[in-house]
C-alpha positions as CSV (number, residue, x, y, z in Angstrom):
1,M,52.4,-91.7,2.1
2,K,50.4,-90.3,4.8
3,S,52.1,-87.4,4.8
4,K,51.7,-86.8,1.1
5,G,48.0,-87.3,1.3
6,K,47.9,-84.5,4.0
7,K,49.6,-82.3,1.6
8,K,47.4,-82.9,-1.3
9,A,44.2,-82.6,0.6
10,A,45.3,-79.1,2.1
11,L,46.1,-78.0,-1.3
12,S,42.8,-79.0,-2.6
13,L,41.0,-76.9,0.0
14,V,43.3,-73.9,-0.7
15,M,42.1,-74.1,-4.6
16,L,38.7,-74.6,-3.6
17,S,38.6,-71.6,-1.6
18,I,40.6,-69.2,-4.2
19,V,37.8,-70.5,-6.8
20,L,35.0,-69.8,-4.4
21,S,35.9,-66.4,-3.5
22,L,36.7,-65.2,-7.3
23,A,32.8,-66.7,-8.1
24,G,31.7,-64.3,-5.4
25,C,33.9,-61.3,-6.6
26,G,32.7,-62.1,-10.3
27,G,29.0,-61.9,-9.8
28,G,28.9,-65.9,-10.8
29,T,26.7,-68.7,-9.6
30,K,26.7,-68.5,-6.0
31,A,28.1,-71.5,-4.1
32,A,26.3,-72.9,-0.9
33,D,27.4,-71.1,2.2
34,P,30.9,-69.8,0.9
35,P,33.2,-68.0,3.3
36,A,32.1,-64.2,3.7
37,P,34.7,-61.6,2.7
38,E,36.0,-59.0,4.8
39,K,35.0,-56.2,2.1
40,T,33.0,-56.5,-0.8
41,P,34.9,-55.0,-4.0
42,T,32.9,-52.6,-6.6
43,T,32.4,-54.7,-9.7
44,Q,31.5,-53.5,-13.2
45,N,27.9,-54.6,-12.6
46,E,27.2,-52.4,-9.6
47,P,26.2,-48.9,-10.4
48,A,29.0,-46.3,-9.8
49,K,27.9,-44.0,-6.8
50,T,28.8,-40.9,-9.0
51,D,25.6,-41.8,-11.1
52,D,23.3,-40.5,-8.2
53,T,25.5,-37.2,-7.5
54,K,23.0,-34.3,-8.4
55,P,24.8,-31.3,-9.7
56,E,25.5,-29.0,-6.6
57,E,23.1,-25.9,-6.8
58,P,24.7,-22.4,-6.1
59,K,24.6,-21.9,-2.3
60,V,22.2,-19.4,-1.4
61,A,24.1,-17.2,1.2
62,G,25.5,-14.1,2.0
63,D,23.9,-10.0,2.2
64,L,20.8,-9.7,0.1
65,E,19.0,-6.0,-0.1
66,I,15.7,-5.9,-1.2
67,Q,13.7,-2.2,-2.2
68,Y,10.5,-2.0,-1.7
69,F,7.7,0.6,-2.1
70,V,5.0,0.8,0.9
71,G,2.0,2.3,-0.2
72,G,-1.5,1.0,-0.3
73,Y,-0.8,-2.2,0.0
74,G,1.1,-1.8,3.3
75,D,4.3,-4.0,4.5
76,G,2.6,-6.9,5.9
77,W,3.1,-9.3,3.2
78,W,6.6,-8.3,2.5
79,K,7.6,-8.9,6.3
80,E,6.1,-12.2,6.2
81,V,7.5,-13.6,2.9
82,I,10.8,-12.0,3.8
83,G,10.8,-13.8,7.2
84,E,9.8,-17.4,5.5
85,F,12.4,-17.1,3.0
86,K,14.9,-16.5,5.9
87,K,13.6,-19.6,7.8
88,K,14.7,-21.4,4.3
89,Y,17.7,-19.6,3.4
90,P,19.2,-19.1,7.2
91,D,22.7,-18.0,5.4
92,V,21.0,-15.1,4.0
93,N,21.3,-11.7,5.6
94,I,18.2,-9.6,4.2
95,K,18.4,-5.8,4.4
96,E,14.9,-4.3,3.7
97,S,15.3,-0.9,2.0
98,A,11.4,0.1,2.5
99,G,8.9,2.9,2.8
100,S,6.7,5.3,1.2
101,Q,9.8,7.8,-0.3
102,I,12.0,4.8,-0.7
103,N,12.1,5.3,-4.7
104,E,13.5,8.8,-4.3
105,Q,15.9,7.9,-1.4
106,M,17.4,5.2,-3.2
107,K,17.6,7.1,-6.6
108,P,21.1,8.5,-5.8
109,R,22.5,4.9,-5.3
110,W,21.0,3.7,-8.7
111,I,22.6,6.6,-10.6
112,Q,26.0,6.0,-8.7
113,G,26.0,2.1,-9.8
114,N,25.1,0.8,-6.0
115,P,21.6,-0.3,-6.2
116,P,20.0,-3.2,-4.1
117,D,19.7,-6.5,-5.3
118,V,16.1,-6.9,-5.8
119,V,13.5,-3.9,-6.8
120,Y,10.0,-3.8,-6.4
121,I,9.1,-1.3,-8.8
122,D,5.7,0.6,-7.5
123,G,5.0,4.1,-6.4
124,A,5.4,7.7,-6.9
125,G,9.1,8.0,-8.5
126,S,9.5,5.1,-10.2
127,N,9.1,3.6,-13.7
128,E,10.3,0.5,-14.9
129,T,10.3,1.2,-18.6
130,Q,12.7,4.0,-17.7
131,M,14.8,1.8,-15.9
132,V,15.1,-0.6,-18.6
133,L,16.0,2.3,-20.9
134,D,18.6,3.4,-18.7
135,D,20.2,0.0,-18.6
136,Q,19.6,-0.6,-14.8
137,L,17.9,-3.9,-14.5
138,M,19.4,-7.9,-15.4
139,D,18.3,-9.1,-18.4
140,I,16.3,-12.4,-17.2
141,T,15.1,-13.6,-20.7
142,D,16.9,-16.9,-20.5
143,W,16.7,-17.7,-16.7
144,V,12.9,-16.7,-16.6
145,K,12.1,-19.4,-19.3
146,D,13.4,-22.1,-17.2
147,A,12.9,-20.8,-13.7
148,K,10.8,-22.8,-11.2
149,N,9.4,-21.8,-8.2
150,V,9.9,-23.5,-4.7
151,D,7.0,-25.6,-5.5
152,G,8.5,-27.0,-8.8
153,E,6.3,-25.3,-10.9
154,P,7.4,-23.2,-14.0
155,L,7.5,-19.9,-12.7
156,T,5.7,-18.2,-15.5
157,G,3.0,-21.1,-15.7
158,N,0.6,-19.5,-13.2
159,L,1.3,-16.0,-14.2
160,I,-2.1,-13.9,-15.1
161,A,0.1,-11.3,-16.9
162,P,3.3,-12.6,-18.7
163,P,6.7,-10.7,-18.1
164,Q,6.5,-7.2,-20.0
165,D,8.3,-7.5,-23.7
166,Y,11.0,-5.1,-24.5
167,D,11.9,-5.9,-28.1
168,G,12.2,-9.5,-27.1
169,K,13.9,-9.5,-23.8
170,N,12.6,-9.4,-20.0
171,Y,13.7,-7.4,-17.4
172,T,10.9,-7.3,-15.0
173,I,8.0,-9.9,-13.6
174,P,5.0,-8.5,-12.7
175,L,4.2,-9.1,-9.1
176,V,1.1,-7.3,-8.8
177,F,-2.0,-7.4,-10.8
178,G,-4.8,-4.9,-10.8
179,S,-7.0,-2.7,-12.7
180,W,-7.8,1.2,-13.1
181,G,-11.5,2.1,-12.8
182,T,-14.3,3.9,-11.0
183,F,-15.4,3.4,-7.8
184,Y,-18.5,4.1,-5.9
185,D,-20.4,3.3,-2.5
186,E,-23.2,0.8,-3.4
187,N,-24.9,1.2,-0.3
188,L,-25.3,5.0,-1.2
189,F,-26.2,4.4,-4.7
190,T,-29.2,2.0,-3.4
191,E,-30.2,4.3,-1.0
192,K,-30.5,7.5,-3.5
193,G,-32.1,5.1,-6.3
194,W,-28.7,6.3,-8.5
195,E,-28.4,3.7,-11.4
196,I,-25.0,2.1,-11.4
197,P,-23.5,3.4,-15.1
198,K,-23.2,0.9,-17.6
199,D,-21.8,3.1,-20.6
200,W,-21.2,6.7,-21.4
201,D,-24.9,7.9,-21.9
202,S,-26.2,6.0,-18.2
203,F,-23.1,7.7,-16.8
204,L,-24.4,11.3,-17.8
205,A,-27.7,10.3,-16.5
206,T,-26.6,9.2,-13.3
207,S,-24.5,12.2,-12.8
208,E,-27.3,14.5,-13.5
209,K,-29.2,13.0,-10.7
210,I,-26.1,13.0,-8.5
211,K,-25.4,16.7,-9.1
212,G,-29.3,17.3,-8.5
213,D,-28.9,15.6,-4.9
214,G,-26.2,18.1,-4.2
215,I,-23.2,15.9,-4.4
216,Y,-20.2,16.0,-7.0
217,P,-20.5,13.2,-9.5
218,Y,-17.0,12.6,-9.8
219,I,-13.6,13.4,-8.5
220,H,-10.1,13.6,-9.3
221,T,-7.2,12.6,-7.3
222,G,-5.4,16.0,-6.9
223,K,-1.8,16.6,-8.0
224,Y,-1.6,12.7,-9.1
225,P,-3.8,13.0,-12.5
226,Y,-2.3,9.5,-13.5
227,Y,-5.4,8.1,-11.8
228,I,-7.8,9.8,-14.1
229,V,-5.7,8.9,-17.2
230,G,-6.0,5.0,-16.3
231,G,-9.4,5.4,-15.1
232,L,-11.1,7.3,-17.7
233,L,-9.0,8.5,-20.6
234,N,-7.3,5.4,-21.5
235,T,-10.8,3.7,-21.1
236,G,-11.7,6.2,-23.3
237,F,-9.0,6.0,-26.2
238,V,-9.7,2.0,-26.6
239,S,-13.4,2.5,-26.7
240,E,-13.2,5.0,-29.4
241,N,-10.7,3.1,-31.5
242,G,-13.3,0.7,-32.3
243,D,-12.2,-1.5,-28.7
244,D,-8.8,-1.9,-30.2
245,P,-6.2,-1.6,-27.4
246,Q,-3.2,-1.0,-29.8
247,I,-3.7,2.3,-29.4
248,L,-2.4,2.0,-25.9
249,K,0.9,0.0,-27.3
250,D,1.5,2.7,-30.0
251,Q,1.4,5.4,-27.5
252,E,4.2,3.3,-25.3
253,A,6.0,3.3,-28.4
254,A,5.8,6.6,-28.9
255,K,4.3,6.4,-32.3
256,E,3.8,9.3,-34.7
257,G,-0.1,10.2,-34.6
258,S,-0.9,7.8,-31.4
259,F,-1.9,11.0,-29.2
260,K,-3.4,12.9,-32.0
261,N,-6.4,11.1,-33.5
262,D,-10.1,10.6,-33.8
263,A,-10.2,8.7,-30.5
264,V,-8.0,10.6,-28.7
265,A,-10.0,13.4,-29.6
266,N,-13.2,12.3,-28.7
267,T,-12.2,11.3,-25.2
268,L,-10.4,14.4,-24.6
269,N,-14.0,16.1,-25.4
270,K,-15.8,13.8,-23.1
271,I,-13.8,15.1,-20.5
272,V,-14.6,18.7,-21.1
273,D,-18.0,17.7,-21.1
274,M,-17.7,16.3,-17.7
275,R,-15.7,19.6,-16.8
276,E,-18.2,22.2,-18.4
277,K,-21.4,20.5,-16.7
278,G,-19.6,20.9,-13.5
279,Y,-19.3,16.9,-12.8
280,F,-15.7,17.2,-11.1
281,D,-15.0,18.4,-7.6
282,N,-12.6,21.3,-8.1
283,A,-11.6,21.2,-4.6
284,S,-9.5,18.4,-5.1
285,F,-7.0,20.6,-6.9
286,G,-3.8,20.7,-5.2
287,M,-4.8,17.8,-2.7
288,N,-2.8,14.5,-2.7
289,H,-4.5,11.4,-3.4
290,T,-5.4,10.4,0.1
291,D,-7.1,13.8,0.8
292,S,-9.2,13.3,-2.3
293,Q,-10.0,9.8,-1.4
294,M,-11.5,11.1,2.1
295,L,-13.7,13.4,0.3
296,F,-15.0,10.5,-1.5
297,L,-15.3,8.4,1.7
298,Q,-17.3,11.4,3.0
299,H,-19.7,11.2,0.2
300,K,-18.6,14.9,-0.8
301,D,-18.2,12.9,-4.3
302,A,-20.3,9.9,-5.6
303,M,-17.4,8.6,-7.8
304,I,-13.5,8.7,-8.0
305,P,-11.0,7.0,-10.5
306,N,-8.7,4.8,-8.7
307,G,-7.1,1.6,-8.5
308,L,-7.9,-1.8,-6.8
309,W,-5.4,-1.0,-3.8
310,L,-8.2,1.7,-2.8
311,E,-10.0,-0.2,-0.2
312,N,-7.2,-1.5,1.8
313,E,-4.9,1.9,1.7
314,M,-8.2,3.5,3.2
315,K,-9.1,0.9,5.4
316,K,-8.8,2.9,8.6
317,D,-10.9,5.6,7.5
318,V,-13.9,3.8,5.7
319,P,-17.1,4.9,7.3
320,E,-19.7,2.3,8.8
321,G,-22.1,1.2,6.2
322,F,-19.7,2.1,3.2
323,K,-19.6,-0.6,0.7
324,F,-17.1,-0.3,-2.2
325,G,-18.4,-1.0,-5.8
326,F,-16.2,-0.9,-9.0
327,I,-16.7,-0.6,-12.7
328,P,-13.5,-1.1,-15.1
329,S,-15.1,2.0,-17.4
330,V,-17.9,4.2,-17.8
331,M,-17.0,6.3,-21.4
332,Q,-18.1,2.9,-23.7
333,K,-21.0,3.6,-26.0
334,P,-24.2,2.3,-25.4
335,G,-23.9,-1.7,-25.8
336,G,-20.2,-1.4,-26.1
337,K,-17.9,-3.4,-24.2
338,Y,-16.3,-2.8,-20.6
339,V,-12.6,-1.7,-20.8
340,A,-10.1,-3.1,-18.0
341,I,-6.7,-1.1,-17.9
342,P,-4.6,-3.4,-16.2
343,Y,-1.4,-2.3,-14.4
344,T,1.4,-4.4,-12.9
345,S,3.7,-3.5,-10.2
346,N,6.8,-5.3,-11.1
347,I,10.0,-6.9,-9.4
348,A,13.4,-7.0,-10.8
349,I,16.7,-7.9,-10.0
350,A,19.3,-4.8,-10.5
351,K,21.9,-5.6,-13.4
352,K,24.7,-4.5,-11.0
353,A,23.1,-6.8,-8.4
354,K,25.8,-8.2,-5.5
355,N,24.0,-11.3,-5.1
356,P,22.3,-12.6,-8.1
357,E,21.7,-16.0,-7.0
358,A,20.3,-14.6,-3.9
359,A,17.8,-12.7,-5.6
360,K,16.9,-15.3,-8.1
361,A,15.9,-17.4,-5.3
362,F,13.8,-15.0,-3.5
363,I,12.3,-14.8,-6.7
364,E,11.3,-18.2,-7.2
365,F,10.1,-18.3,-3.5
366,I,7.5,-15.7,-3.8
367,F,6.1,-16.6,-7.1
368,T,3.5,-19.5,-5.6
369,K,0.0,-19.9,-5.1
370,Q,0.3,-20.0,-1.2
371,T,2.2,-16.6,-1.2
372,A,-0.6,-15.4,-3.7
373,V,-3.4,-16.2,-1.3
374,R,-1.5,-14.3,1.6
375,W,-1.3,-11.2,-0.6
376,A,-4.9,-11.1,-1.4
377,E,-5.8,-11.9,2.5
378,L,-3.1,-9.0,3.7
379,T,-3.7,-6.4,0.8
380,G,-7.1,-7.0,-0.4
381,A,-5.7,-6.9,-3.7
382,L,-4.3,-9.4,-6.5
383,M,-1.2,-10.8,-6.9
384,N,-0.1,-11.8,-10.5
385,V,-0.5,-15.4,-9.8
386,K,-3.5,-17.6,-10.9
387,A,-4.9,-18.6,-7.3
388,D,-8.3,-19.6,-6.0
389,L,-9.5,-16.5,-3.9
390,E,-12.9,-17.8,-3.5
391,S,-12.0,-19.1,0.1
392,S,-9.5,-16.3,1.0
393,G,-10.0,-13.0,2.8
394,A,-9.8,-11.2,-0.7
395,S,-12.4,-8.1,-0.5
396,D,-15.6,-8.4,-2.6
397,V,-14.4,-5.7,-4.8
398,V,-11.2,-7.5,-6.0
399,K,-13.4,-10.7,-6.5
400,T,-15.9,-8.4,-8.6
401,A,-12.8,-7.2,-10.5
402,M,-11.8,-10.6,-11.4
403,K,-15.6,-11.3,-12.6
404,Y,-15.1,-8.1,-15.3
405,F,-11.6,-9.6,-16.3
406,N,-13.0,-12.8,-17.0
407,G,-16.3,-11.8,-18.5
408,S,-16.8,-12.0,-22.1
409,D,-18.0,-8.2,-22.2
410,T,-14.8,-7.0,-20.9
411,I,-11.7,-6.0,-22.9
412,V,-8.9,-6.4,-20.6
413,A,-5.9,-4.1,-22.2
414,P,-2.5,-5.2,-22.5
415,V,-0.1,-4.1,-20.1
416,F,1.7,-0.9,-20.9
417,K,4.0,1.8,-19.5
418,L,4.9,5.2,-20.8
419,S,8.4,6.5,-20.5
420,A,9.1,8.7,-17.6
421,D,9.1,12.1,-20.0
422,L,5.8,10.8,-21.8
423,E,4.2,10.0,-18.6
424,Q,5.1,13.4,-16.8
425,A,3.9,15.3,-20.5
426,E,0.7,13.2,-20.3
427,N,0.0,14.4,-16.5
428,D,0.8,17.9,-17.1
429,A,-1.6,18.3,-20.0
430,T,-4.1,16.4,-18.4
431,I,-4.1,18.7,-15.3
432,A,-4.2,21.8,-17.6
433,L,-7.2,20.2,-19.6
434,L,-9.0,19.5,-16.3
435,Q,-8.3,23.3,-14.9
436,G,-9.9,24.5,-18.7
437,S,-6.3,26.1,-19.3
438,I,-6.0,24.3,-22.7
439,T,-8.0,22.8,-25.1
440,P,-8.1,19.1,-26.5
441,E,-6.2,20.2,-29.8
442,E,-3.7,21.7,-27.5
443,W,-3.6,18.7,-25.2
444,M,-2.7,16.7,-28.4
445,D,-0.2,18.8,-29.8
446,R,1.5,18.9,-26.4
447,M,1.7,15.0,-26.3
448,E,3.2,14.7,-30.1
449,K,5.7,16.9,-29.4
450,A,6.7,15.0,-26.1
451,A,6.5,11.6,-28.1
452,A,8.7,13.1,-30.9
453,K,11.5,13.9,-28.6
454,V,11.2,10.4,-27.0
455,R,11.4,9.0,-30.6
456,K,14.9,11.0,-31.4
C-alpha cells in the first residue's frame, strides 16, 4: 500500500509538471514559480522576426567615374564633397575626370559609348540639350520623383529650379543656379557720380556720361558672345515681348517665327544703337572671356555682361577697393520690370553608366542644404538648393542677385537651352552684328534658317 501511494504521488507530480509546462508554452495563466524551461519556443503570439527585416538596399560599391568641368567655380567644392562621399561609402573607388578642357577630352569616349557614370554639364563644349537629343543620358523621370537625399528629404523638394522637362521626361538635375546680367564697380560709380541704370533710357544716359569720362561704357566677352546673348539679347527679347518669356521657350523649340518678330528686331536695333554710339570696347574682339574681364577690372570698361561666377573666377585679380555690383537687365522700358535670365549647370547620369547605383547615391548625397551652403562659401555662387545664405560666406553680389530673384519687380525667365547648332548659329550671328558686318534683318534671317534645319 505504501509502495502504491508513492507511485501515485510520483505520477501526480509528473502530470503537474507537464500541465505547467504546457501552460507556459501556450501563453495561458502563469502558475506560481513554474520550472524555467531551457529554451522558450516561438509561439504564434510572438511577432515573427522577419517582420522587422528591411529590404536590403543595393550595395554602393565599385568604381565610379565623375566628369566635371573646372572653370569659374574652381574644384574646391568637388574635392571636398567627393572626399565626404568616400567616407560614407568606403567601398566606392572614385575616378575624377576633371579640368578646364575636360569636355573636349572626354568627347571621343561619349561618342564611342564609353562614358563616365556621372557628368556635370558645364563649360565650353558642353550642351545638355544636345546630349539628350543624342540619347547619351539616362532617363531619370521615375527615379527622381521618389528619390530622397541623404537627409531623408525629397530630392526635388528643395530645388530652386526643377529638373528640365524634355517632352515629359527628365534627364538632368540643375546643380548650379545663377543669372546672367550686367556687372559694374559700385565704388567707381559712386566716385564718378554715375547713375546705376534702371531701364534702357537711364542706361543710355549713364553710358553717355561714362563715355564723356574717357571710359568705354560696355565690353563684350571676346570670342564667347553667349555672354552678351544672356546678359543683353535674351533680356531684351522678353521685355520687348510684353514681359512674356515664352519667346525664349519658343526659340528653344526652334518654332517658326520665334527668331524673326518685332520683339527680336527691336532688341537687335538697341544693340546696333550701342554699337553706333561707340559704347562697346572693340579691343575685346578676339579676346577670351578672362582677358576682357581684366579690362573691366582695370576700369577700361565700366560694365560687362556675365554670370554670377564672375567675382569668384577673377578673385585673384580684383583690385583693392573694387566692389562688384549687379543688375539683371538694362533693356527694359522705363517703369518696366527687370528680367533675370537664369542659367543652370546640370548634373546627369550617363545612359551607359557602368555603376548606376553608385551614381544615384552620389546625386542623393550632394543635394542637401549643407552642401549648398558649402557651395556658396567655396564658389561665391548659388547651388540649386533652397538654403539660408545670410550667415554663409556667399558674396554680397550673390545675395543681391537673390533679392532680385525674389522681388516683385523682377521677371525670372524659365530655364532654357538652345540646341548646339542653334546656339552656334546665334553666337556667329551676334559676333557679325557687333562687328557691323550684318544687319538686324540678316541676323533674324540667319536664325530662322538655322531653326528650320533643327525642325527637319
